[in-house]
C-alpha positions as a printed Julia matrix, in Angstrom:
139×3 Matrix{Float64}:
  0.0     0.0    0.0
  1.54    3.33  -0.99
  1.69    6.07   1.59
  1.13    9.76   0.88
  4.57   11.17   0.32
  6.03   14.61  -0.27
  9.6    15.44  -1.18
 11.83   15.88   1.86
 15.59   16.16   1.36
 18.01   13.43   2.35
 18.93    9.85   1.66
 18.12    7.01   4.05
 18.97    3.32   3.65
 18.48    0.1    5.6
 21.79   -1.75   5.87
 21.26   -4.83   8.05
 18.26   -6.5    6.37
 17.47   -7.06   2.7
 14.07   -7.4    1.1
 12.87  -10.99   1.09
 14.75  -11.88   4.29
 13.24  -14.16   6.9
 13.55  -12.31  10.21
 12.74  -12.78  13.89
  9.78  -11.13  15.61
 11.99   -8.58  17.4
 15.17   -7.05  16.04
 17.09   -3.82  15.73
 16.82   -2.23  12.31
 19.9    -0.26  11.26
 20.7     2.09   8.44
 22.59    5.09   7.17
 21.57    8.62   6.27
 22.98   11.66   4.51
 21.69   15.21   4.17
 18.72   14.52   6.46
 17.22   17.41   8.42
 13.89   15.77   9.34
 13.16   12.86  11.67
 13.82    9.3   10.51
 10.87    7.08  11.44
 10.1     3.45  10.71
  6.61    2.15   9.99
  5.72   -1.53   9.86
  2.81   -2.68   7.71
  1.53   -6.22   8.4
 -1.27   -8.0    6.59
 -3.97   -6.35   8.77
 -3.78   -3.15   6.7
 -2.55   -0.83   9.45
  0.71    1.09   9.9
  2.63    0.76  13.18
  5.29    3.27  14.21
  8.37    1.62  15.7
 10.18    3.4   18.52
 13.02    2.98  20.98
 10.77    4.22  23.82
  7.18    4.53  22.63
  5.75    5.87  25.89
  8.0     8.94  25.83
  8.0     9.35  22.04
 11.68    8.55  21.53
 11.7     7.01  18.11
 14.88    6.43  16.13
 18.45    6.95  17.34
 20.56    8.78  14.78
 24.1    10.0   15.01
 27.04   10.43  12.67
 25.24    9.13   9.59
 23.91    5.97  11.28
 20.38    5.33  12.59
 18.79    2.41  14.44
 15.48    1.5   16.02
 14.13   -1.66  17.65
 11.18   -3.1   15.74
  8.57   -5.74  16.52
  6.87   -7.62  13.71
  3.43   -8.56  14.93
  2.24  -11.1   17.45
  3.22  -14.75  17.89
  0.36  -15.78  15.57
  1.91  -13.74  12.71
  4.8   -16.15  12.13
  5.26  -16.88   8.44
  3.47  -13.72   7.29
  4.91  -10.86   5.21
  5.61   -7.43   6.69
  6.54   -4.23   4.88
  9.16   -2.17   6.68
  9.09    1.43   5.5
 11.62    4.11   6.43
 10.2     7.61   6.19
 11.28   11.14   6.9
  8.82   13.22   8.89
  8.75   16.99   9.28
  8.08   18.58  12.68
  4.23   18.54  12.5
  4.17   14.93  11.24
  6.61   13.81  13.96
  4.44   15.53  16.56
  1.35   13.76  15.14
  2.98   10.33  15.48
  4.41   11.1   18.92
  1.1    12.37  20.3
 -0.81    9.3   19.15
  1.85    6.89  20.34
  1.94    8.5   23.8
 -1.88    8.22  24.05
 -1.86    4.62  22.94
  0.92    3.75  25.36
 -1.07    5.26  28.25
 -4.05    3.11  27.25
 -2.01   -0.04  26.63
 -3.39   -0.48  23.1
 -1.72    0.26  19.76
 -4.37    0.14  17.03
 -2.08    1.54  14.34
 -2.95    3.92  11.53
 -4.99    3.43   8.41
 -3.27    4.83   5.33
 -5.78    7.7    5.16
 -4.88    8.62   8.77
 -1.2     9.22   7.97
 -0.23   12.89   8.23
  1.08   15.12   5.48
  4.74   15.97   5.85
  6.17   12.48   5.4
  8.39   11.08   2.66
  8.92    7.38   1.99
 12.66    6.74   1.58
 12.94    2.94   1.52
 10.59   -0.04   1.7
 11.41   -3.71   2.05
  9.18   -6.73   2.48
 10.33   -9.41   4.9
  8.84  -12.65   6.18
  8.45  -13.21   9.91
 10.16  -16.42  11.0
  8.16  -19.17  12.64
């Protein structure tokens, strides 16, 4: 499913996983970046048709660590029952209002203990898709 995307400057790449890989339920996604002035965020899209923001500390809206041209974020690919299913991992850039949108919702969801995710039409303006890979969750 394509996401609404606008041009934001910078290059972002995933370096530790390739498309088509079979991966564990939890892992740390790593990549590189150049000329990035916006936030690097990672969205996971499972077969349920919703987007899930991945964060280092969701409850305090600390998303992706980035320093010196390298970024990383822990990700979780679904529940135990999702073994064997495909997941899209999408790296985006988000401007300040879009980052605030994601952070506000994630903080609310964390307080309530439920993470319903976003429908594509719920995604904010001010985001740019930079890389997408599809992986398979290991059993």
